[in-house]
N, C-alpha and C positions, 0 to 999 in steps of 0.2 A: 511463434513464429506460427502453430499451427492454428490458432483460434485466425490470424490474418488472413492465413490461405483459404479456409472456409468461407471467407466476406469478399473475396478482392474485388466485386462488382460495384460494392460501396465505398472501398479506397480511393483516395487522393492517389493522385499518378506517383506521387513522390514516394508513397507507402509501397507500390507495387513491388519494386526489386528486392524489398525485403522479405513481403510475404510468398515471391517464388525462389526466394534461400541465395540471392545474388550476393557473394563473400564481398564486393567491393562495396556493394552499401552496406554490408553489414559491419566493415572495417571503418566506413566514413558514418555510421552512426556512431560509432566507438569514440570516434576521435572528438565528433562533436561535444558528445557528452561528458567526455576527459575535460574537453575545451570550457564546459557551461560551468562544470562543477568548479573548475580551479578560478573561472573568474567568479560565480557567482554563490557559490556556496564554501569552498574551505576558507576563506578570506573569515567566513563567521561561525567556522567550526567549533567553537569554544561557548559560544553563544548558546547553539544550537545543543551542546551537551549539555549546558546548565540545566536549559529548558528541559533534556529531557530525563536529568536526574531530579529536577523538583518535580515533574510528572509523576515520576516513579514513584518518589516519596510520599505524592500526595495520594495514588492508588495503595499505597500500601498502609498507610493512616486509615482511610475509608476501608480496606478489608479488615484489617485489626480490632477495626472500633464497630462496623457495621455485618461483617461477614460478606462471601460474594454477592448477599443481593444490593448491601451498600455501595461495594464496590464497582459494580456493573453499573448501580444506575449514574455514576460520575461520568459515563460513558454514550449516554443518551446525548441528543439524540441518533448519534450514528450506530448505538447498537440499544438490543434493547432485551434483557434478562425476562425471560418468562420459562420459569423451571419444566421443564428438563431441557429447555430448547433457548440458545443465545441468537438472537434476531441481527443479521448485519446487515446494513443499508449497502449495498454493491451494486456495480453495473450489470450484473448477468443476474439471475433468478433461479438461484440452485439448492440444493442441498447439501451440505455435505456432513458427514456422518463419522464423528472424531471414533466410534467403538471404543469410549475408553479413556 
């Protein structure tokens, strides 16, 4: 919510209570997200899990056959491995140093 609080002038009116830390707004958001999950995601849980498992297996095969370069190549265009840096397309432009 800190990011929201820093940009309140550009927020739609319905987001402002969240940015201001209104507990009721947070509770309401949680309820809406739970309802959405129950209606839109939970009924497809098994299909989603199968997709995640297939993607994981694909990445493991790429890693074992082509190393890190090959595995990272499967993540394009969202990510691009240019050793020693993994470039990730993201909303904010920032550097994140993992330090090992």
